N, CA and C atoms as a LAMMPS dump frame, in Angstrom:
ITEM: TIMESTEP
0
ITEM: NUMBER OF ATOMS
330
ITEM: BOX BOUNDS ff ff ff
-5.0000000000000000e+02 5.0000000000000000e+02
-5.0000000000000000e+02 5.0000000000000000e+02
-5.0000000000000000e+02 5.0000000000000000e+02
ITEM: ATOMS id mol type element x y z
1 1 1 N 403.43 310.404 211.048
2 1 2 C 404.079 311.48 210.51
3 1 3 C 403.17 312.463 209.664
4 2 1 N 402.312 311.688 208.799
5 2 2 C 401.453 312.353 207.91
6 2 3 C 400.265 313.114 208.647
7 3 1 N 399.66 312.147 209.628
8 3 2 C 398.816 312.661 210.489
9 3 3 C 399.141 313.954 211.25
10 4 1 N 400.214 313.933 211.577
11 4 2 C 400.695 315.292 212.461
12 4 3 C 400.867 316.339 211.513
13 5 1 N 400.916 316.246 210.224
14 5 2 C 400.824 317.256 209.252
15 5 3 C 399.559 317.583 208.665
16 6 1 N 398.493 316.97 209.172
17 6 2 C 397.103 317.255 208.674
18 6 3 C 396.501 316.326 207.718
19 7 1 N 397.167 315.352 207.433
20 7 2 C 396.656 314.215 206.581
21 7 3 C 395.805 313.218 207.355
22 8 1 N 394.814 312.649 206.743
23 8 2 C 393.963 311.725 207.33
24 8 3 C 394.709 310.33 206.733
25 9 1 N 395.274 309.695 207.746
26 9 2 C 396.076 308.35 207.442
27 9 3 C 395.098 307.147 207.75
28 10 1 N 395.066 306.325 206.595
29 10 2 C 394.419 305.072 206.568
30 10 3 C 395.081 303.946 207.242
31 11 1 N 394.471 303.192 208.133
32 11 2 C 395.068 302.064 208.643
33 11 3 C 394.712 300.755 207.632
34 12 1 N 395.699 300.166 207.031
35 12 2 C 395.404 299.219 206.077
36 12 3 C 396.436 298.106 206.258
37 13 1 N 395.954 296.882 205.808
38 13 2 C 396.796 295.689 206.043
39 13 3 C 398.128 295.572 205.29
40 14 1 N 398.247 296.499 204.18
41 14 2 C 399.493 296.427 203.508
42 14 3 C 400.46 297.602 203.634
43 15 1 N 400.224 298.25 204.782
44 15 2 C 400.99 299.494 205.059
45 15 3 C 402.582 299.362 204.995
46 16 1 N 402.943 298.082 205.318
47 16 2 C 404.421 297.611 205.314
48 16 3 C 404.778 296.682 204.475
49 17 1 N 403.915 296.277 203.449
50 17 2 C 404.325 295.432 202.323
51 17 3 C 405.431 296.101 201.441
52 18 1 N 406.173 295.329 200.843
53 18 2 C 407.231 295.709 199.857
54 18 3 C 406.482 295.672 198.508
55 19 1 N 407.012 296.71 197.553
56 19 2 C 406.694 296.778 196.198
57 19 3 C 407.539 295.609 195.427
58 20 1 N 408.392 295.092 196.002
59 20 2 C 409.267 294.137 195.239
60 20 3 C 410.475 294.772 194.561
61 21 1 N 410.884 295.89 195.227
62 21 2 C 411.989 296.689 194.724
63 21 3 C 413.152 296.033 194.161
64 22 1 N 413.572 295.039 194.921
65 22 2 C 414.802 294.311 194.533
66 22 3 C 414.722 293.482 193.181
67 23 1 N 413.347 293.348 192.788
68 23 2 C 413.146 292.56 191.591
69 23 3 C 412.711 293.485 190.259
70 24 1 N 412.952 294.726 190.565
71 24 2 C 412.482 295.783 189.583
72 24 3 C 413.081 295.439 188.09
73 25 1 N 414.283 295.202 188.029
74 25 2 C 414.871 294.916 186.627
75 25 3 C 414.645 293.606 186.235
76 26 1 N 415.035 292.59 187.026
77 26 2 C 414.966 291.17 186.681
78 26 3 C 413.684 290.355 186.642
79 27 1 N 412.752 290.888 187.445
80 27 2 C 411.518 290.196 187.597
81 27 3 C 410.255 291.237 187.649
82 28 1 N 410.282 291.982 186.515
83 28 2 C 409.195 293.063 186.423
84 28 3 C 407.934 292.562 186.723
85 29 1 N 407.483 291.42 186.024
86 29 2 C 406.074 290.963 186.046
87 29 3 C 405.74 290.779 187.63
88 30 1 N 406.584 290.221 188.424
89 30 2 C 406.276 290.159 189.82
90 30 3 C 405.987 291.524 190.489
91 31 1 N 406.844 292.346 190.073
92 31 2 C 406.84 293.74 190.649
93 31 3 C 405.442 294.343 190.432
94 32 1 N 404.959 294.233 189.041
95 32 2 C 403.821 294.586 188.604
96 32 3 C 402.539 294.1 189.443
97 33 1 N 402.714 292.664 189.617
98 33 2 C 401.747 291.956 190.409
99 33 3 C 401.619 292.579 191.869
100 34 1 N 402.793 292.772 192.541
101 34 2 C 402.817 293.355 193.929
102 34 3 C 402.277 294.695 193.994
103 35 1 N 402.621 295.475 193.016
104 35 2 C 402.138 296.796 192.991
105 35 3 C 400.667 297.009 192.797
106 36 1 N 400.115 296.279 191.805
107 36 2 C 398.836 296.236 191.683
108 36 3 C 398.061 295.695 192.89
109 37 1 N 398.505 294.785 193.628
110 37 2 C 397.953 294.386 194.819
111 37 3 C 397.943 295.514 195.934
112 38 1 N 399.07 296.215 196.021
113 38 2 C 399.071 297.297 196.899
114 38 3 C 398.067 298.455 196.621
115 39 1 N 397.993 298.653 195.317
116 39 2 C 397.077 299.639 194.874
117 39 3 C 395.478 299.299 194.998
118 40 1 N 395.338 298.113 194.779
119 40 2 C 393.979 297.57 195.087
120 40 3 C 393.662 297.595 196.505
121 41 1 N 394.489 297.246 197.56
122 41 2 C 394.303 297.177 198.786
123 41 3 C 394.137 298.631 199.333
124 42 1 N 394.904 299.642 198.86
125 42 2 C 394.88 301.007 199.215
126 42 3 C 393.579 301.643 198.755
127 43 1 N 393.041 301.291 197.638
128 43 2 C 391.718 301.753 197.293
129 43 3 C 390.499 301.115 197.997
130 44 1 N 390.797 299.813 198.526
131 44 2 C 389.833 299.18 199.341
132 44 3 C 389.759 299.835 200.658
133 45 1 N 390.838 300.455 201.107
134 45 2 C 390.96 301.019 202.561
135 45 3 C 390.453 302.558 202.35
136 46 1 N 390.094 302.996 201.017
137 46 2 C 389.685 304.248 200.963
138 46 3 C 390.611 305.463 200.794
139 47 1 N 391.873 305.063 200.382
140 47 2 C 392.965 305.882 200.133
141 47 3 C 392.685 306.778 198.834
142 48 1 N 393.086 307.947 198.776
143 48 2 C 393.117 308.813 197.415
144 48 3 C 394.428 308.934 197.02
145 49 1 N 395.45 308.365 197.706
146 49 2 C 396.914 308.506 197.416
147 49 3 C 397.778 307.632 198.309
148 50 1 N 399.076 307.317 197.976
149 50 2 C 399.908 306.603 198.722
150 50 3 C 401.184 307.469 199.116
151 51 1 N 401.67 307.307 200.242
152 51 2 C 402.916 308.022 200.68
153 51 3 C 403.786 307.08 201.019
154 52 1 N 405.138 307.116 200.652
155 52 2 C 406.06 306.18 201.011
156 52 3 C 407.321 306.943 201.595
157 53 1 N 408.086 306.14 202.289
158 53 2 C 409.467 306.591 202.747
159 53 3 C 410.609 305.857 202.076
160 54 1 N 410.202 305.035 201.082
161 54 2 C 411.206 304.216 200.198
162 54 3 C 411.249 304.858 198.806
163 55 1 N 412.347 305.274 198.306
164 55 2 C 412.391 305.813 196.916
165 55 3 C 412.023 304.846 195.84
166 56 1 N 412.383 303.62 196.18
167 56 2 C 412.236 302.517 195.044
168 56 3 C 410.731 302.189 195.128
169 57 1 N 410.161 302.219 196.219
170 57 2 C 408.526 302.027 196.227
171 57 3 C 407.802 303.048 195.707
172 58 1 N 408.398 304.346 195.84
173 58 2 C 407.817 305.554 195.252
174 58 3 C 407.673 305.372 193.622
175 59 1 N 408.934 305.04 193.3
176 59 2 C 409.035 304.891 191.682
177 59 3 C 408.202 303.725 191.3
178 60 1 N 408.292 302.515 191.81
179 60 2 C 407.47 301.469 191.369
180 60 3 C 405.919 301.772 191.463
181 61 1 N 405.528 302.146 192.785
182 61 2 C 404.092 302.605 192.702
183 61 3 C 403.574 303.704 191.746
184 62 1 N 404.456 304.566 191.347
185 62 2 C 404.127 305.568 190.543
186 62 3 C 404.094 305.168 188.982
187 63 1 N 405.023 304.189 188.849
188 63 2 C 405.266 303.89 187.351
189 63 3 C 404.534 302.549 186.851
190 64 1 N 404.437 301.654 187.753
191 64 2 C 404.045 300.175 187.379
192 64 3 C 402.561 299.711 187.552
193 65 1 N 401.706 300.545 188.156
194 65 2 C 400.481 299.958 188.264
195 65 3 C 399.78 299.864 187.222
196 66 1 N 398.757 298.997 186.931
197 66 2 C 397.67 298.865 185.843
198 66 3 C 396.975 300.203 185.793
199 67 1 N 396.718 300.716 184.487
200 67 2 C 396.041 302.091 184.369
201 67 3 C 394.841 302.24 185.25
202 68 1 N 393.853 301.208 185.366
203 68 2 C 392.806 301.36 186.136
204 68 3 C 393.002 301.433 187.827
205 69 1 N 394.156 301.077 188.172
206 69 2 C 394.462 301.06 189.677
207 69 3 C 395.335 302.122 190.158
208 70 1 N 395.71 303.045 189.224
209 70 2 C 396.647 304.223 189.421
210 70 3 C 396.111 305.353 190.606
211 71 1 N 396.94 305.486 191.412
212 71 2 C 396.634 306.629 192.519
213 71 3 C 397.954 307.472 192.489
214 72 1 N 397.786 308.715 192.86
215 72 2 C 399.032 309.445 193.167
216 72 3 C 399.874 308.968 194.235
217 73 1 N 401.042 309.107 194.012
218 73 2 C 402.048 308.512 194.881
219 73 3 C 403.107 309.601 195.411
220 74 1 N 403.263 309.742 196.539
221 74 2 C 404.201 310.839 197.104
222 74 3 C 405.36 310.304 198.034
223 75 1 N 406.49 310.919 197.778
224 75 2 C 407.731 310.598 198.728
225 75 3 C 407.308 311.562 199.899
226 76 1 N 407.452 310.928 201.15
227 76 2 C 407.057 311.761 202.36
228 76 3 C 407.503 313.118 202.402
229 77 1 N 408.868 313.363 201.869
230 77 2 C 409.336 314.627 201.917
231 77 3 C 408.744 315.723 201.114
232 78 1 N 407.916 315.235 200.028
233 78 2 C 407.262 316.177 199.236
234 78 3 C 406.086 316.783 200.114
235 79 1 N 405.456 315.968 200.892
236 79 2 C 404.295 316.434 201.596
237 79 3 C 404.678 317.147 202.685
238 80 1 N 405.95 316.817 203.282
239 80 2 C 406.479 317.714 204.47
240 80 3 C 406.63 319.116 203.872
241 81 1 N 407.408 319.267 202.799
242 81 2 C 407.747 320.504 202.329
243 81 3 C 406.29 321.194 201.858
244 82 1 N 405.397 320.557 201.384
245 82 2 C 404.164 321.253 201.134
246 82 3 C 403.359 321.747 202.345
247 83 1 N 403.417 320.971 203.46
248 83 2 C 402.694 321.26 204.593
249 83 3 C 403.566 322.35 205.304
250 84 1 N 404.657 322.422 205.121
251 84 2 C 405.596 323.716 205.776
252 84 3 C 405.513 324.964 204.947
253 85 1 N 404.999 324.679 203.761
254 85 2 C 404.748 326.02 202.973
255 85 3 C 406.114 326.465 202.297
256 86 1 N 407.098 325.269 201.941
257 86 2 C 408.218 325.588 201.403
258 86 3 C 407.958 325.833 199.978
259 87 1 N 408.941 326.643 199.366
260 87 2 C 408.71 326.746 197.807
261 87 3 C 409.38 325.641 197.168
262 88 1 N 408.647 325.138 195.945
263 88 2 C 409.328 324.156 195.128
264 88 3 C 408.696 322.734 195.028
265 89 1 N 407.854 322.368 196.071
266 89 2 C 407.259 320.852 195.946
267 89 3 C 406.576 320.588 194.63
268 90 1 N 405.827 321.725 194.156
269 90 2 C 405.109 321.662 192.95
270 90 3 C 405.983 321.248 191.695
271 91 1 N 407.02 321.722 191.723
272 91 2 C 408.219 321.447 190.591
273 91 3 C 408.122 319.833 190.554
274 92 1 N 408.339 319.251 191.821
275 92 2 C 408.562 317.742 191.782
276 92 3 C 407.371 316.898 191.298
277 93 1 N 406.286 317.575 191.574
278 93 2 C 404.951 316.922 191.201
279 93 3 C 404.91 316.703 189.735
280 94 1 N 405.454 317.61 188.956
281 94 2 C 405.409 317.678 187.524
282 94 3 C 406.248 316.278 186.872
283 95 1 N 407.048 315.739 187.812
284 95 2 C 407.886 314.668 187.363
285 95 3 C 407.256 313.312 187.776
286 96 1 N 406.133 313.337 188.526
287 96 2 C 405.255 312.073 188.739
288 96 3 C 404.572 311.519 187.313
289 97 1 N 404.58 310.268 187.392
290 97 2 C 403.872 309.691 186.306
291 97 3 C 402.346 309.845 186.505
292 98 1 N 401.741 309.897 187.575
293 98 2 C 400.23 309.763 187.819
294 98 3 C 400.331 311.385 188.566
295 99 1 N 399.607 312.271 187.781
296 99 2 C 399.663 313.621 188.146
297 99 3 C 398.94 313.888 189.52
298 100 1 N 399.742 314.286 190.571
299 100 2 C 399.063 314.555 191.722
300 100 3 C 398.216 315.81 191.927
301 101 1 N 398.585 316.749 190.96
302 101 2 C 397.838 318.134 191.09
303 101 3 C 396.335 318.217 191.165
304 102 1 N 395.623 317.353 190.281
305 102 2 C 394.094 317.479 190.538
306 102 3 C 393.678 317.03 192.028
307 103 1 N 394.331 316.09 192.528
308 103 2 C 394.14 315.763 193.972
309 103 3 C 394.381 316.68 195.015
310 104 1 N 395.631 317.235 194.833
311 104 2 C 396.026 318.353 195.601
312 104 3 C 395.324 319.703 195.657
313 105 1 N 394.717 319.927 194.358
314 105 2 C 393.782 321.09 194.108
315 105 3 C 392.52 320.759 194.622
316 106 1 N 391.937 319.615 194.581
317 106 2 C 390.562 319.344 195.093
318 106 3 C 390.645 319.362 196.668
319 107 1 N 391.78 319.142 197.178
320 107 2 C 391.822 319.185 198.63
321 107 3 C 392.156 320.549 199.265
322 108 1 N 392.403 321.462 198.095
323 108 2 C 392.671 322.886 198.461
324 108 3 C 394.134 323.035 199.086
325 109 1 N 395.032 322.206 198.636
326 109 2 C 396.489 322.251 199.229
327 109 3 C 397.286 323.058 198.362
328 110 1 N 396.812 323.257 197.032
329 110 2 C 397.484 324.025 196.081
330 110 3 C 396.659 325.144 195.475
């Protein structure tokens, strides 16, 4: 879907791995480990951001990675709205923990 909107999608081994969402409240240390693994693998694949279709993954990937592993994370509908030229997606970007604006500006998407 992202490729059809103009994004360069990376094929990587963890593309369907879970962030541990069901463990978010009770086993946070496990979630942090899983999120850091996903971020490391995404970086190794050459990703400059992550896109998810799961709202829990979006929240965990945005909030829980170690500082040195952080990448911008998008919920797929944010990028669909941006690609369609709809008003408002930039307002959502302000709510992200990892500011996606520098990436989007460097790619001349904003």
